[in-house]
FIKOLZA-1660 file (N, C-alpha, C; in steps of 0.1 Angstrom, whole numbers, plus 5000, padded with zeros to 4 digits):
% residues 87
   i   px   py   pz ch aa at
   1 4034 9758 6795  A  M  N
   1 4021 9763 6794  A  M CA
   1 4011 9755 6798  A  M  C
   2 4003 9760 6806  A  T  N
   2 3992 9754 6813  A  T CA
   2 3978 9759 6808  A  T  C
   3 3969 9749 6805  A  L  N
   3 3956 9754 6800  A  L CA
   3 3948 9758 6812  A  L  C
   4 3937 9767 6809  A  P  N
   4 3928 9770 6819  A  P CA
   4 3920 9757 6825  A  P  C
   5 3915 9759 6836  A  A  N
   5 3908 9747 6842  A  A CA
   5 3896 9745 6834  A  A  C
   6 3889 9755 6830  A  R  N
   6 3877 9752 6821  A  R CA
   6 3877 9762 6811  A  R  C
   7 3867 9758 6801  A  P  N
   7 3869 9766 6787  A  P CA
   7 3864 9781 6790  A  P  C
   8 3869 9789 6782  A  V  N
   8 3867 9803 6782  A  V CA
   8 3859 9808 6770  A  V  C
   9 3848 9816 6772  A  E  N
   9 3842 9821 6761  A  E CA
   9 3848 9833 6757  A  E  C
  10 3851 9837 6744  A  V  N
  10 3855 9848 6737  A  V CA
  10 3841 9853 6728  A  V  C
  11 3841 9866 6726  A  S  N
  11 3831 9872 6717  A  S CA
  11 3839 9875 6704  A  S  C
  12 3830 9875 6694  A  L  N
  12 3836 9881 6680  A  L CA
  12 3831 9895 6679  A  L  C
  13 3841 9904 6678  A  G  N
  13 3836 9918 6678  A  G CA
  13 3836 9923 6664  A  G  C
  14 3836 9937 6663  A  R  N
  14 3834 9941 6649  A  R CA
  14 3847 9940 6640  A  R  C
  15 3845 9938 6629  A  Q  N
  15 3857 9933 6620  A  Q CA
  15 3864 9921 6623  A  Q  C
  16 3856 9912 6630  A  G  N
  16 3860 9899 6634  A  G CA
  16 3871 9896 6643  A  G  C
  17 3872 9909 6651  A  R  N
  17 3882 9908 6662  A  R CA
  17 3879 9899 6674  A  R  C
  18 3887 9894 6677  A  L  N
  18 3888 9884 6691  A  L CA
  18 3895 9890 6702  A  L  C
  19 3890 9890 6714  A  V  N
  19 3898 9894 6725  A  V CA
  19 3900 9881 6734  A  V  C
  20 3913 9878 6734  A  I  N
  20 3917 9866 6743  A  I CA
  20 3917 9872 6757  A  I  C
  21 3912 9865 6767  A  P  N
  21 3912 9869 6780  A  P CA
  21 3926 9869 6786  A  P  C
  22 3930 9878 6797  A  A  N
  22 3942 9880 6801  A  A CA
  22 3948 9865 6806  A  A  C
  23 3940 9859 6814  A  A  N
  23 3944 9847 6821  A  A CA
  23 3949 9836 6811  A  A  C
  24 3941 9835 6797  A  L  N
  24 3944 9826 6789  A  L CA
  24 3957 9831 6781  A  L  C
  25 3959 9844 6780  A  R  N
  25 3970 9850 6773  A  R CA
  25 3984 9846 6781  A  R  C
  26 3982 9849 6794  A  R  N
  26 3994 9845 6803  A  R CA
  26 3998 9830 6802  A  R  C
  27 3987 9822 6803  A  S  N
  27 3990 9808 6803  A  S CA
  27 3997 9803 6791  A  S  C
  28 3993 9810 6780  A  L  N
  28 3999 9808 6767  A  L CA
  28 4012 9814 6763  A  L  C
  29 4016 9823 6772  A  G  N
  29 4028 9832 6770  A  G CA
  29 4026 9841 6759  A  G  C
  30 4014 9845 6757  A  L  N
  30 4013 9857 6747  A  L CA
  30 4013 9871 6752  A  L  C
  31 4019 9879 6744  A  A  N
  31 4022 9893 6748  A  A CA
  31 4017 9903 6737  A  A  C
  32 4014 9915 6741  A  D  N
  32 4009 9925 6732  A  D CA
  32 4020 9926 6719  A  D  C
  33 4014 9926 6708  A  G  N
  33 4023 9927 6696  A  G CA
  33 4025 9914 6690  A  G  C
  34 4025 9902 6699  A  D  N
  34 4028 9890 6693  A  D CA
  34 4021 9887 6679  A  D  C
  35 4027 9879 6670  A  T  N
  35 4020 9876 6658  A  T CA
  35 4014 9862 6659  A  T  C
  36 4002 9860 6655  A  L  N
  36 3997 9844 6656  A  L CA
  36 3993 9841 6641  A  L  C
  37 3995 9828 6638  A  V  N
  37 3990 9823 6625  A  V CA
  37 3976 9815 6626  A  V  C
  38 3968 9818 6620  A  A  N
  38 3954 9812 6620  A  A CA
  38 3953 9804 6609  A  A  C
  39 3948 9793 6613  A  R  N
  39 3942 9783 6601  A  R CA
  39 3929 9776 6607  A  R  C
  40 3925 9769 6596  A  Q  N
  40 3911 9761 6600  A  Q CA
  40 3916 9748 6599  A  Q  C
  41 3911 9740 6610  A  E  N
  41 3915 9726 6611  A  E CA
  41 3902 9719 6616  A  E  C
  42 3895 9710 6608  A  Q  N
  42 3884 9703 6610  A  Q CA
  42 3873 9710 6618  A  Q  C
  43 3870 9723 6611  A  G  N
  43 3859 9730 6615  A  G CA
  43 3861 9739 6628  A  G  C
  44 3876 9738 6631  A  R  N
  44 3880 9748 6643  A  R CA
  44 3889 9757 6639  A  R  C
  45 3890 9769 6646  A  L  N
  45 3899 9779 6643  A  L CA
  45 3911 9776 6653  A  L  C
  46 3923 9775 6647  A  V  N
  46 3935 9774 6654  A  V CA
  46 3947 9784 6652  A  V  C
  47 3949 9790 6663  A  L  N
  47 3959 9803 6665  A  L CA
  47 3969 9797 6670  A  L  C
  48 3983 9799 6664  A  E  N
  48 3995 9795 6670  A  E CA
  48 4006 9805 6666  A  E  C
  49 4017 9807 6676  A  K  N
  49 4026 9815 6673  A  K CA
  49 4038 9809 6661  A  K  C
  50 4043 9817 6653  A  P  N
  50 4051 9811 6643  A  P CA
  50 4062 9802 6648  A  P  C
  51 4067 9807 6661  A  E  N
  51 4078 9798 6667  A  E CA
  51 4073 9785 6671  A  E  C
  52 4060 9783 6674  A  T  N
  52 4055 9770 6678  A  T CA
  52 4053 9761 6666  A  T  C
  53 4051 9767 6655  A  I  N
  53 4049 9759 6642  A  I CA
  53 4063 9756 6638  A  I  C
  54 4072 9764 6640  A  K  N
  54 4087 9760 6636  A  K CA
  54 4092 9749 6645  A  K  C
  55 4089 9750 6656  A  Q  N
  55 4093 9740 6666  A  Q CA
  55 4089 9727 6662  A  Q  C
  56 4075 9726 6660  A  R  N
  56 4068 9713 6657  A  R CA
  56 4073 9708 6642  A  R  C
  57 4076 9716 6633  A  L  N
  57 4082 9710 6621  A  L CA
  57 4095 9706 6623  A  L  C
  58 4103 9712 6632  A  R  N
  58 4118 9707 6633  A  R CA
  58 4118 9694 6640  A  R  C
  59 4109 9694 6651  A  S  N
  59 4108 9679 6656  A  S CA
  59 4103 9667 6647  A  S  C
  60 4094 9672 6640  A  R  N
  60 4089 9662 6629  A  R CA
  60 4099 9656 6621  A  R  C
  61 4108 9666 6616  A  F  N
  61 4119 9663 6605  A  F CA
  61 4133 9660 6613  A  F  C
  62 4135 9660 6625  A  A  N
  62 4145 9659 6633  A  A CA
  62 4153 9644 6631  A  A  C
  63 4143 9633 6628  A  R  N
  63 4149 9621 6626  A  R CA
  63 4153 9618 6612  A  R  C
  64 4151 9628 6602  A  V  N
  64 4154 9625 6588  A  V CA
  64 4168 9626 6586  A  V  C
  65 4174 9615 6583  A  P  N
  65 4190 9615 6579  A  P CA
  65 4195 9626 6572  A  P  C
  66 4206 9632 6575  A  V  N
  66 4212 9642 6567  A  V CA
  66 4214 9640 6552  A  V  C
  67 4219 9628 6550  A  E  N
  67 4220 9623 6536  A  E CA
  67 4209 9622 6527  A  E  C
  68 4196 9621 6533  A  R  N
  68 4185 9620 6528  A  R CA
  68 4180 9634 6522  A  R  C
  69 4177 9636 6508  A  Q  N
  69 4173 9647 6502  A  Q CA
  69 4157 9648 6500  A  Q  C
  70 4149 9653 6509  A  L  N
  70 4135 9654 6506  A  L CA
  70 4130 9662 6495  A  L  C
  71 4138 9672 6494  A  V  N
  71 4134 9680 6480  A  V CA
  71 4135 9673 6469  A  V  C
  72 4146 9666 6467  A  D  N
  72 4149 9658 6456  A  D CA
  72 4138 9648 6453  A  D  C
  73 4134 9640 6465  A  E  N
  73 4124 9631 6466  A  E CA
  73 4109 9636 6461  A  E  C
  74 4106 9647 6467  A  L  N
  74 4095 9654 6461  A  L CA
  74 4095 9659 6447  A  L  C
  75 4105 9663 6441  A  L  N
  75 4107 9667 6429  A  L CA
  75 4105 9654 6420  A  L  C
  76 4110 9642 6424  A  A  N
  76 4109 9631 6416  A  A CA
  76 4094 9626 6416  A  A  C
  77 4087 9628 6427  A  E  N
  77 4073 9624 6425  A  E CA
  77 4066 9632 6419  A  E  C
  78 4068 9646 6418  A  R  N
  78 4061 9655 6411  A  R CA
  78 4063 9652 6396  A  R  C
  79 4074 9648 6392  A  R  N
  79 4077 9644 6377  A  R CA
  79 4070 9632 6373  A  R  C
  80 4070 9623 6382  A  L  N
  80 4063 9610 6379  A  L CA
  80 4048 9612 6378  A  L  C
  81 4042 9620 6385  A  E  N
  81 4027 9623 6385  A  E CA
  81 4024 9632 6371  A  E  C
  82 4034 9641 6368  A  A  N
  82 4031 9648 6357  A  A CA
  82 4033 9638 6344  A  A  C
  83 4042 9629 6343  A  Q  N
  83 4044 9619 6332  A  Q CA
  83 4031 9612 6332  A  Q  C
  84 4025 9607 6343  A  R  N
  84 4013 9600 6343  A  R CA
  84 4001 9606 6338  A  R  C
  85 4000 9619 6341  A  E  N
  85 3990 9628 6337  A  E CA
  85 3991 9631 6323  A  E  C
  86 4003 9633 6319  A  G  N
  86 4006 9635 6304  A  G CA
  86 4005 9623 6294  A  G  C
  87 4003 9611 6299  A  A  N
  87 4003 9597 6292  A  A CA
  87 3989 9596 6288  A  A  C
% end
């Protein structure tokens, strides 16, 4: 995926619709009917394919050893926090 050489302006239409210019869609590999996930990040609008998010998460957690149970660790942390709040 290559980025356009210069920024591209898009206009916000009725009902908040954005039209992504064809060259930008091609460079990002976007096609008609694709679903994008929208989120706000530091005052910016970020649009991503769900597959891109999944790949990023997989790579982030790829180095976690199989024997390590992140869910169990999270539950233990939450229980400790609940005990502290109740004390």
